[in-house]
KOLDO-559907 format. One line per 8 residues: for each residue x, y negated, z negated of C-alpha. Coordinates in nm, 2 decimals, always signed. Each point is the difference from the previous one (the first is absolute). Layout:
// KOLDO-559907
X Y Z ~ ... $
// end
This chain:
// KOLDO-559907
-2.80 -4.50 -8.65 ~ -0.21 +0.29 +0.04 ~ -0.05 +0.25 -0.23 ~ -0.27 +0.30 -0.04 ~ -0.25 -0.04 -0.19 ~ +0.06 +0.15 -0.33 ~ +0.37 -0.02 -0.02 ~ +0.14 -0.07 -0.34 $
+0.31 -0.16 +0.19 ~ +0.16 -0.27 -0.15 ~ +0.08 -0.32 +0.22 ~ +0.22 -0.36 -0.13 ~ -0.20 -0.31 -0.06 ~ -0.13 -0.18 +0.25 ~ -0.02 +0.25 +0.25 ~ -0.36 +0.06 +0.10 $
-0.11 +0.29 +0.07 ~ -0.32 +0.14 +0.19 ~ -0.11 +0.36 -0.07 ~ -0.18 +0.21 +0.25 ~ -0.12 +0.33 +0.10 ~ +0.28 +0.18 +0.19 ~ -0.26 +0.24 +0.17 ~ -0.23 -0.26 +0.10 $
+0.06 -0.27 +0.29 ~ -0.23 -0.22 -0.11 ~ +0.12 -0.05 -0.33 ~ +0.35 -0.06 +0.19 ~ -0.13 -0.24 +0.23 ~ -0.19 -0.20 -0.30 ~ +0.37 +0.04 -0.15 ~ +0.20 -0.10 +0.30 $
-0.23 -0.36 +0.09 ~ +0.20 -0.29 +0.01 ~ +0.32 +0.13 +0.06 ~ +0.22 -0.05 +0.33 ~ +0.20 +0.29 -0.06 ~ -0.01 +0.37 -0.23 ~ +0.33 +0.17 -0.07 ~ -0.04 +0.39 -0.04 $
+0.24 +0.13 -0.27 ~ -0.19 +0.38 -0.03 ~ +0.25 +0.23 -0.08 ~ +0.05 +0.40 +0.12 ~ -0.39 +0.11 -0.05 ~ -0.12 -0.35 +0.14 ~ +0.14 -0.02 +0.31 ~ -0.29 +0.21 +0.15 $
-0.28 -0.23 -0.12 ~ +0.18 -0.34 +0.15 ~ -0.30 +0.06 +0.29 ~ -0.23 -0.16 -0.23 ~ +0.20 -0.24 -0.12 ~ +0.03 -0.14 +0.37 ~ -0.37 +0.04 +0.05 ~ -0.07 -0.19 -0.29 $
+0.23 -0.29 +0.06 ~ -0.15 -0.04 +0.32 ~ -0.38 -0.02 -0.11 ~ +0.12 -0.29 -0.26 ~ +0.21 -0.20 +0.23 ~ +0.38 +0.08 -0.04 ~ +0.23 -0.15 +0.24 ~ +0.32 +0.29 -0.05 $
+0.04 +0.31 -0.17 ~ +0.34 +0.11 -0.14 ~ -0.06 +0.38 +0.03 ~ +0.23 +0.20 -0.31 ~ +0.35 +0.04 +0.18 ~ +0.29 -0.14 -0.21 ~ +0.18 +0.31 +0.02 ~ +0.10 +0.24 +0.28 $
+0.06 -0.08 +0.36 ~ -0.42 +0.19 +0.11 ~ +0.11 -0.11 +0.36 ~ +0.30 +0.29 +0.02 ~ -0.12 +0.29 +0.09 ~ +0.28 +0.19 -0.13 ~ -0.07 -0.18 -0.35 ~ -0.40 +0.16 +0.04 $
+0.13 +0.33 +0.06 ~ +0.20 +0.02 -0.33 ~ -0.26 -0.19 -0.23 ~ -0.33 +0.06 +0.19 ~ -0.19 -0.15 -0.32 ~ +0.09 -0.33 +0.19 ~ -0.24 +0.11 +0.28 ~ -0.34 -0.23 -0.14 $
+0.24 -0.28 +0.00 ~ +0.05 +0.01 +0.34 ~ -0.39 +0.10 +0.07 ~ -0.05 -0.33 -0.18 ~ +0.13 -0.19 +0.22 ~ -0.08 +0.22 +0.32 ~ -0.36 -0.13 -0.16 ~ +0.06 -0.34 +0.00 $
+0.13 +0.01 +0.31 ~ -0.39 +0.06 +0.16 ~ -0.11 -0.26 -0.25 ~ +0.26 -0.32 +0.14 ~ -0.33 -0.20 +0.11 ~ -0.13 -0.03 -0.28 ~ +0.30 -0.01 -0.29 ~ +0.38 -0.03 +0.06 $
+0.28 +0.20 -0.22 ~ +0.34 +0.00 -0.09 ~ +0.17 +0.31 -0.11 ~ +0.33 -0.06 -0.22 ~ +0.28 +0.25 -0.03 ~ +0.26 -0.03 -0.24 ~ +0.15 +0.32 -0.10 ~ -0.01 +0.13 -0.37 $
+0.01 -0.29 -0.24 ~ +0.36 -0.09 -0.10 ~ -0.02 -0.14 -0.36 ~ -0.28 +0.25 -0.15 ~ +0.20 +0.30 +0.20 ~ +0.31 -0.11 -0.18 ~ -0.15 -0.03 -0.33 ~ -0.24 +0.31 -0.01 $
+0.27 +0.23 +0.20 ~ -0.21 +0.01 +0.30 ~ +0.36 -0.10 +0.20 ~ +0.21 +0.29 -0.16 ~ +0.16 -0.18 -0.25 ~ -0.08 +0.08 -0.34 ~ +0.17 -0.32 -0.27 ~ -0.12 +0.16 -0.32 $
+0.24 +0.35 +0.08 ~ +0.24 -0.19 +0.27 ~ -0.07 +0.28 +0.25 ~ -0.10 -0.09 +0.36 ~ -0.14 +0.31 +0.19 ~ +0.11 -0.05 +0.37 ~ -0.18 +0.13 +0.28 ~ +0.23 +0.15 +0.26 $
+0.26 -0.19 -0.13 ~ -0.17 -0.34 +0.00 ~ +0.14 -0.13 +0.35 ~ -0.33 -0.04 +0.15 ~ -0.06 -0.36 +0.02 ~ -0.41 -0.14 -0.08 ~ -0.17 -0.30 -0.04 ~ -0.15 -0.11 -0.36 $
-0.18 -0.31 -0.11 ~ -0.05 -0.17 -0.33 ~ -0.34 +0.00 -0.15 ~ +0.02 -0.41 +0.00 ~ +0.13 +0.04 +0.35 ~ -0.31 +0.18 +0.11 ~ -0.22 -0.23 -0.16 ~ +0.13 -0.30 +0.17 $
-0.02 +0.19 +0.27 ~ -0.35 +0.08 +0.03 ~ -0.04 -0.38 -0.08 ~ +0.21 -0.09 +0.35 ~ -0.21 +0.23 +0.19 ~ -0.30 -0.19 -0.09 ~ +0.17 -0.35 +0.04 ~ +0.06 +0.08 +0.34 $
-0.32 +0.18 +0.11 ~ +0.07 -0.02 +0.39 ~ +0.37 +0.08 +0.02 ~ -0.12 +0.35 -0.23 ~ -0.30 +0.06 +0.13 ~ -0.09 +0.38 +0.09 ~ +0.37 +0.12 -0.06 ~ +0.26 +0.24 -0.19 $
+0.16 -0.26 -0.22 ~ +0.36 +0.16 -0.12 ~ +0.16 -0.20 -0.26 ~ +0.31 +0.14 -0.25 ~ +0.21 -0.17 -0.32 ~ +0.31 +0.25 +0.09 ~ +0.12 +0.22 +0.24 ~ +0.23 +0.26 -0.18 $
+0.05 +0.37 -0.09 ~ -0.03 +0.18 -0.35 ~ +0.40 +0.00 -0.02 ~ +0.03 -0.35 +0.06 ~ -0.23 -0.01 -0.29 ~ +0.16 +0.19 -0.20 ~ +0.33 -0.22 +0.04 ~ -0.20 -0.33 -0.11 $
-0.13 +0.21 -0.31 ~ +0.35 +0.13 -0.09 ~ +0.13 -0.39 +0.04 ~ -0.28 -0.18 -0.19 ~ +0.03 +0.31 -0.25 ~ +0.39 +0.00 -0.06 ~ -0.07 +0.37 -0.01 ~ +0.02 +0.31 +0.22 $
-0.34 +0.15 +0.02 ~ +0.00 +0.40 +0.09 ~ -0.13 +0.13 +0.33 ~ -0.23 +0.25 +0.11 ~ -0.06 +0.08 +0.34 ~ -0.34 +0.16 +0.14 ~ -0.07 +0.12 +0.33 ~ -0.26 -0.24 +0.24 $
-0.16 +0.31 +0.16 ~ -0.04 +0.19 -0.35 ~ -0.17 -0.34 -0.17 ~ -0.26 +0.00 +0.36 ~ -0.05 +0.39 -0.06 ~ -0.05 -0.04 -0.39 ~ -0.27 -0.31 +0.06 ~ -0.16 +0.19 +0.27 $
-0.08 +0.28 -0.19 ~ -0.14 -0.20 -0.29 ~ -0.21 -0.18 +0.21 ~ -0.18 +0.26 +0.17 ~ -0.08 +0.14 -0.38 ~ -0.19 -0.35 -0.03 ~ +0.31 -0.11 -0.23 ~ +0.02 -0.36 +0.14 $
+0.37 -0.03 -0.22 ~ +0.13 +0.17 +0.32 ~ -0.03 -0.33 +0.16 ~ +0.30 -0.17 -0.15 ~ +0.22 +0.32 +0.10 ~ -0.14 -0.05 +0.39 ~ +0.06 -0.43 +0.00 ~ +0.33 +0.09 -0.17 $
+0.14 +0.26 +0.23 ~ -0.14 -0.20 +0.31 ~ +0.15 -0.33 -0.07 ~ +0.33 +0.06 -0.21 ~ +0.05 +0.33 +0.23 ~ +0.26 +0.02 +0.22 ~ -0.21 -0.05 +0.28 ~ -0.02 -0.34 -0.08 $
-0.39 -0.04 +0.05 ~ -0.01 -0.28 -0.24 ~ +0.21 -0.27 +0.18 ~ -0.25 -0.30 +0.10 ~ +0.24 -0.18 +0.22 ~ -0.07 +0.13 +0.36 ~ -0.37 -0.07 -0.06 ~ +0.15 -0.36 -0.04 $
-0.09 -0.19 -0.29 ~ -0.19 -0.28 -0.08 ~ +0.23 -0.15 -0.29 ~ +0.06 -0.32 +0.20 ~ -0.30 -0.02 +0.20 ~ -0.17 -0.06 -0.36 ~ +0.27 -0.24 -0.15 ~ +0.06 +0.28 -0.25 $
+0.25 -0.08 -0.24 ~ +0.38 +0.24 -0.01 ~ +0.07 +0.15 -0.33 ~ +0.27 +0.14 -0.16 ~ +0.07 +0.38 -0.03 ~ +0.21 -0.01 -0.29 ~ -0.20 -0.26 -0.23 ~ -0.32 +0.25 +0.13 $
+0.16 +0.30 -0.14 ~ +0.10 -0.17 -0.31 ~ -0.32 -0.06 -0.10 ~ -0.18 +0.30 +0.06 ~ +0.23 +0.20 -0.17 ~ -0.08 -0.20 -0.29 ~ -0.35 +0.10 +0.02 ~ -0.14 -0.33 +0.20 $
-0.12 -0.10 +0.32 ~ +0.18 -0.27 +0.19 ~ -0.14 -0.33 -0.11 ~ -0.09 +0.13 -0.31 ~ +0.08 -0.21 -0.33 $
// end
C-alpha cells in the first residue's frame, strides 16, 4: 500500500504501508523498490499525474503497471466525447505503450462498481426511500462489477502475466439495466417502488456545465448519462469479456442486489 507523506488515513492492521512524496520521482522510486507490480487507484484529480508513477516504477524495476481505469470504456471515442475528464486515462495508456520495452501494462475496465453503486444510490436505486431514478426509462443494457470481483480480476491479471501483457482487460459481474434492477429490488423488498425518470441528455448537459465551473460533482452525472443513457455506451460485452479467460466465478444478480440494498458489499459479513 502506498500513501502520501503526512497522510492521516487509517489502514487495517497487517497492511504494510509505504509513504512517499508523490511529487518526487526519487521518493516514489524508493517506495516501489522490490515490487513486481504497481496498481494505480488514483481518482479524477490524479489521472494526469500517473506518468510520474510510471517513471518511478520503471526506475524501481517494476515489471507490470495497472493504470487507474476500473470504470467506463475509455477506448470508446463516444464515451470520451461525453466524459472528457477521462482523456488523461487514455493518455496514460498511450504513455505506457511508449515504454513497453521497459515495463508492461494491463488496463482493467469494469463498468461502474455494482454493489457499491447500489449501496450508495449511484445506479439509480435509493433503498431508503424505495425510489428508482431511471435514465431514459432505464432500458439500456450496461455492464457492472462487484468490488470483490474487481479485486479478484486484478489478482488473476497478475497471475497470468503473459496473457494480460499490454492489454485492455474487460470484466463484468452482470449485464443488466436499471429497469431490471428495479424489478429485482421490488422482488427482494416485497414492495412497489416509486419511479422517477430523467433524461440522459439532460444529465450530460448539467454534468458538463458543472465541470466547466470546476465543480467535480458533475463527473457523476456525466458517467451516469453515458453509461445508463439510451445510447448504451455502458455495455462492455461487445468488447469481449475476459471473465472466462481469467477464471472468474459467475455471480448471482439477486443475491448481489439483496446484499447492496441491505447496505453491504458482496461477501461482507
